[in-house]
C-alpha positions as a printed NumPy array, in Angstrom:
array([[ 51.114,  11.476,  55.564],
       [ 48.439,   8.812,  55.377],
       [ 45.766,  11.517,  55.18 ],
       [ 47.605,  13.229,  52.324],
       [ 47.766,   9.939,  50.404],
       [ 44.034,   9.457,  50.822],
       [ 43.27 ,  12.95 ,  49.509],
       [ 45.443,  12.353,  46.479],
       [ 43.591,   9.116,  45.685],
       [ 40.212,  10.857,  45.969],
       [ 41.355,  13.694,  43.732],
       [ 42.573,  11.207,  41.115],
       [ 39.255,   9.341,  41.116],
       [ 37.313,  12.582,  40.74 ],
       [ 39.513,  13.561,  37.805],
       [ 38.945,  10.22 ,  36.053],
       [ 35.188,  10.412,  36.669],
       [ 34.88 ,  13.934,  35.288],
       [ 36.992,  13.057,  32.266],
       [ 34.75 ,  10.077,  31.504],
       [ 31.601,  12.241,  31.75 ],
       [ 33.101,  14.81 ,  29.393],
       [ 33.991,  12.012,  26.939],
       [ 30.489,  10.569,  27.086],
       [ 29.049,  14.033,  26.549],
       [ 31.279,  14.561,  23.541],
       [ 30.145,  11.259,  22.052],
       [ 26.497,  12.273,  22.357],
       [ 27.138,  15.641,  20.743],
       [ 28.881,  13.962,  17.793],
       [ 25.835,  11.784,  16.991],
       [ 23.734,  13.153,  14.146],
       [ 19.967,  12.62 ,  14.31 ],
       [ 18.547,  10.298,  11.674],
       [ 16.482,  12.193,   9.14 ],
       [ 13.02 ,  10.708,   8.667],
       [ 11.769,  11.107,   5.122],
       [  8.079,  11.702,   4.605],
       [  6.591,   9.002,   2.341],
       [  5.555,  10.237,  -1.1  ],
       [  3.428,   7.725,  -2.957],
       [  3.567,   8.02 ,  -6.715],
       [  1.841,   6.081,  -9.442],
       [  2.964,   5.892, -13.029],
       [  1.64 ,   4.131, -16.089],
       [  4.203,   1.86 , -17.678],
       [  4.235,  -0.214, -20.836],
       [  5.79 ,  -3.617, -21.255],
       [  5.45 ,  -6.191, -23.981],
       [  4.757,  -9.871, -24.31 ],
       [  5.74 , -10.807, -27.831],
       [  3.714,  -8.588, -30.128],
       [  1.185,  -7.614, -27.441],
       [  1.746,  -4.392, -25.532],
       [  0.701,  -4.478, -21.879],
       [ -0.236,  -1.329, -19.997],
       [  0.506,  -1.511, -16.26 ],
       [  0.529,   0.891, -13.354],
       [  3.422,   1.06 , -10.892],
       [  2.921,   2.509,  -7.385],
       [  5.687,   3.089,  -4.844],
       [  7.138,   5.481,  -2.266],
       [  9.65 ,   7.617,  -4.143],
       [ 11.337,   8.705,  -0.894],
       [ 12.106,   5.169,   0.302],
       [ 15.805,   4.279,   0.188],
       [ 15.702,   0.595,   1.099],
       [ 14.595,  -2.199,  -1.209],
       [ 11.039,  -3.416,  -0.611],
       [  8.98 ,  -6.489,  -1.482],
       [  7.145,  -6.333,  -4.81 ],
       [  3.465,  -7.201,  -5.226],
       [  1.543,  -7.813,  -8.453],
       [ -2.139,  -6.825,  -8.523],
       [ -4.349,  -8.637, -11.058],
       [ -7.618,  -7.062, -12.115],
       [-11.219,  -8.267, -12.103],
       [-12.836,  -9.508, -15.298],
       [-13.6  ,  -5.883, -16.176],
       [ -9.916,  -5.392, -16.959],
       [ -7.155,  -3.134, -15.675],
       [ -9.142,  -0.18 , -14.378],
       [ -9.019,   2.465, -11.664],
       [-10.002,  -0.001,  -8.954],
       [ -6.889,  -2.083,  -9.651],
       [ -4.736,   1.033,  -9.455],
       [ -6.32 ,   2.047,  -6.15 ],
       [ -5.254,  -1.272,  -4.657],
       [ -1.72 ,  -0.814,  -5.988],
       [ -1.5  ,   2.571,  -4.275],
       [ -2.776,   1.08 ,  -1.023],
       [ -0.013,  -1.498,  -1.14 ],
       [  2.541,   1.246,  -1.787],
       [  1.279,   3.013,   1.325],
       [  2.037,  -0.162,   3.279],
       [  5.638,  -0.046,   2.088],
       [  5.562,  -2.294,  -0.976],
       [  6.252,  -1.645,  -4.646],
       [  3.073,  -2.664,  -6.466],
       [  2.368,  -3.254, -10.148],
       [ -1.231,  -3.367, -11.357],
       [ -0.899,  -5.719, -14.318],
       [ -2.682,  -5.995, -17.639],
       [ -3.647,  -9.592, -18.41 ],
       [ -5.764,  -8.714, -21.46 ],
       [ -3.191,  -6.642, -23.344],
       [ -3.399,  -3.166, -24.854],
       [ -5.066,  -1.943, -21.664],
       [ -8.421,  -3.399, -22.751],
       [-11.357,  -2.993, -20.38 ],
       [-14.878,  -4.364, -20.664],
       [-17.943,  -2.166, -20.597],
       [-20.341,  -5.108, -20.494],
       [-20.262,  -8.575, -18.868],
       [-20.407, -10.205, -22.312],
       [-17.18 ,  -8.478, -23.31 ],
       [-15.61 ,  -9.343, -19.953],
       [-16.492, -12.996, -20.448],
       [-14.861, -13.014, -23.876],
       [-11.681, -11.437, -22.525],
       [-11.511, -13.977, -19.721],
       [-11.996, -16.873, -22.119],
       [ -9.169, -15.601, -24.32 ],
       [ -6.812, -15.773, -21.357],
       [ -7.796, -19.058, -19.714],
       [ -8.09 , -20.927, -23.027],
       [ -4.336, -20.475, -23.542],
       [ -2.608, -20.933, -20.193],
       [  0.865, -20.943, -21.715],
       [  0.204, -17.428, -22.974],
       [ -1.356, -16.431, -19.646],
       [  1.697, -17.656, -17.742],
       [  3.944, -15.785, -20.16 ],
       [  2.031, -12.54 , -19.612],
       [  2.156, -12.961, -15.862],
       [  5.879, -13.722, -15.89 ],
       [  6.512, -10.64 , -18.034],
       [  4.652,  -8.526, -15.468],
       [  6.739, -10.059, -12.678],
       [  9.924,  -9.368, -14.626],
       [  8.816,  -5.746, -15.108],
       [  8.103,  -5.365, -11.394],
       [ 11.443,  -6.855, -10.396],
       [ 13.244,  -4.473, -12.756],
       [ 12.271,  -1.548, -10.539],
       [ 15.335,  -0.49 ,  -8.492],
       [ 13.311,  -0.358,  -5.285],
       [ 12.213,  -4.007,  -5.418],
       [ 13.833,  -6.796,  -3.451],
       [ 13.574,  -9.555,  -6.059],
       [ 13.814, -12.212,  -3.341],
       [ 10.485, -11.056,  -1.906],
       [  7.475, -11.137,  -4.231],
       [  3.748, -11.743,  -3.947],
       [  0.622, -11.467,  -6.075],
       [ -2.975, -10.603,  -5.258],
       [ -6.067, -10.662,  -7.442],
       [ -9.759,  -9.924,  -7.498],
       [-12.484, -12.009,  -9.17 ],
       [-10.832, -13.193, -12.414],
       [ -7.54 , -11.865, -11.066],
       [ -7.872, -14.009,  -7.966],
       [ -8.257, -17.096, -10.133],
       [ -5.197, -15.978, -12.111],
       [ -2.88 , -15.639,  -9.102],
       [ -4.059, -18.977,  -7.686],
       [ -3.381, -20.621, -11.046],
       [  0.058, -19.024, -11.271],
       [  0.939, -20.351,  -7.826],
       [ -0.248, -23.802,  -8.922],
       [  1.888, -23.489, -12.054],
       [  4.937, -23.22 ,  -9.813],
       [  5.84 , -19.573, -10.357],
       [  8.205, -18.529,  -7.578],
       [  6.091, -16.345,  -5.281],
       [  6.192, -16.007,  -1.508],
       [  2.463, -15.398,  -1.186],
       [ -0.736, -15.101,  -3.206],
       [ -4.08 , -13.726,  -2.071],
       [ -7.394, -14.002,  -3.917],
       [-10.602, -12.102,  -3.227],
       [-14.049, -13.177,  -4.485],
       [-12.195, -15.537,  -6.806],
       [-13.539, -18.437,  -8.821],
       [-12.04 , -21.737,  -7.643],
       [-12.465, -23.925, -10.726],
       [ -8.905, -23.341, -11.854],
       [ -7.285, -24.281, -15.174],
       [ -4.13 , -25.364, -13.31 ],
       [ -4.373, -27.717, -10.331],
       [ -1.885, -27.784,  -7.444],
       [  0.731, -30.518,  -7.2  ],
       [  2.603, -31.583,  -4.114],
       [  5.926, -29.782,  -3.861],
       [  5.203, -27.404,  -6.744],
       [  3.418, -24.524,  -4.977],
       [  5.959, -22.3  ,  -3.228],
       [  3.519, -19.59 ,  -2.16 ],
       [  1.579, -19.246,   1.044],
       [ -2.046, -18.906,  -0.089],
       [ -4.975, -16.83 ,   1.156],
       [ -8.511, -16.893,  -0.273],
       [-11.246, -14.549,   0.973],
       [-14.709, -15.229,  -0.484],
       [-18.322, -14.443,   0.299],
       [-20.256, -17.351,   1.751],
       [-23.335, -16.345,  -0.257],
       [-21.566, -15.721,  -3.559],
       [-23.685, -17.503,  -6.217],
       [-20.708, -17.544,  -8.597],
       [-18.759, -19.747,  -6.167],
       [-20.976, -22.659,  -5.056],
       [-19.982, -24.71 ,  -2.031],
       [-19.012, -27.717,  -4.125],
       [-16.36 , -25.611,  -5.881],
       [-14.997, -24.508,  -2.525],
       [-14.964, -28.049,  -1.156],
       [-13.142, -29.348,  -4.235],
       [-10.558, -26.553,  -4.049],
       [ -9.879, -27.185,  -0.355],
       [ -9.502, -30.908,  -1.023],
       [ -7.002, -30.22 ,  -3.808],
       [ -4.953, -27.922,  -1.576],
       [ -4.921, -30.458,   1.236],
       [ -3.847, -33.219,  -1.144],
       [ -0.985, -31.05 ,  -2.45 ],
       [ -0.027, -30.093,   1.134],
       [ -0.158, -26.365,   0.361],
       [  0.071, -23.819,   3.174],
       [ -3.266, -22.   ,   2.759],
       [ -6.066, -20.202,   4.573],
       [ -9.652, -19.974,   3.384],
       [-11.888, -17.256,   4.835],
       [-15.637, -17.222,   4.168],
       [-17.784, -14.204,   5.057],
       [-21.445, -15.016,   5.895],
       [-24.074, -12.998,   4.042],
       [-21.486, -11.626,   1.602],
       [-21.763, -11.926,  -2.188],
       [-19.493, -11.32 ,  -5.172],
       [-17.388,  -8.175,  -5.543],
       [-17.493,  -7.345,  -1.816],
       [-14.142,  -5.49 ,  -1.833],
       [-15.098,  -3.038,  -4.578],
       [-17.071,   0.136,  -3.954],
       [-18.035,   0.016,  -7.629],
       [-19.839,  -3.317,  -7.147],
       [-23.26 ,  -1.923,  -6.22 ],
       [-23.437,   0.303,  -9.273],
       [-22.281,  -2.459, -11.628],
       [-24.628,  -4.973, -10.069],
       [-27.584,  -2.668, -10.519],
       [-26.64 ,  -1.75 , -14.095],
       [-26.256,  -5.335, -15.297],
       [-28.593,  -7.081, -12.846],
       [-25.776,  -9.123, -11.329],
       [-25.432, -10.326,  -7.706],
       [-22.66 ,  -7.877,  -6.866],
       [-22.486,  -5.846,  -3.653],
       [-19.859,  -4.007,  -1.672],
       [-19.522,  -5.032,   1.98 ],
       [-17.417,  -2.662,   4.041],
       [-16.889,  -5.024,   6.963],
       [-15.744,  -7.913,   4.773],
       [-13.612,  -5.542,   2.707],
       [-11.752,  -4.238,   5.76 ],
       [-11.42 ,  -7.653,   7.375],
       [-10.057,  -9.231,   4.202],
       [ -7.527,  -6.405,   3.824],
       [ -6.33 ,  -7.118,   7.368],
       [ -5.984, -10.773,   6.389],
       [ -3.827,  -9.705,   3.453],
       [ -1.641,  -7.504,   5.621],
       [ -1.126, -10.364,   8.059],
       [ -0.193, -12.709,   5.212],
       [  2.377, -10.321,   3.747],
       [  3.839,  -9.572,   7.16 ],
       [  4.21 , -13.294,   7.821],
       [  6.172, -14.   ,   4.651],
       [  8.206, -10.775,   4.51 ],
       [  9.093, -10.344,   8.19 ]])
């Protein structure tokens, strides 16, 4: 009788165990694999206005992405909103951001000569209220895109554009990060303690004749005094325009100290990626 009782207990345990395995198996079968969408980067020209001035921007993003992503503004060199600016916007889209290459000059103007570029720059920096308004309109346009997480925004700029994004951060525009490449550091807007919300990155060439050491020293001192979270990277032997593959040709044409530097270009891009990861993680 005792033996029979033991056999019945064993049989019951085997039944429960098999039932559990069948249930687990059923649960696995019911799970549907997650479909991975292949990224498809698109770029489209868009128009937005600032008062009576029409701005021509370029929006780059992954059209197959479902989730909201951080938005990044890209501000052009003193040559104006050109193909180089759009290339950088597409690169940011490939990293998973929605990027808008902005137009700070208006009407999509570009300069074919340094004299024209200088005039365009002067028009912008001589009226900072207007410059801030144009930048804010670009940010508003970026944030209007349905794929943008409006709580996560940054801005990057090259040459003149680098000076612009640094000035906008100093002006207190709500940005999580700004990054400037071969950017002039004599800014029309100085940082104030408690006003700069952005984490700041500057990547410049140590041998850039447009950015003398005294300008760099003064900028660093101003950032320290305002207690801004910043990083300054200086590349030895590197001159102006080092991120642009168009720099050599332009430097030769206009006899300017411009030169592309692949190593500094790649290293500074890694610095940018690290910055954005740190603020958007």
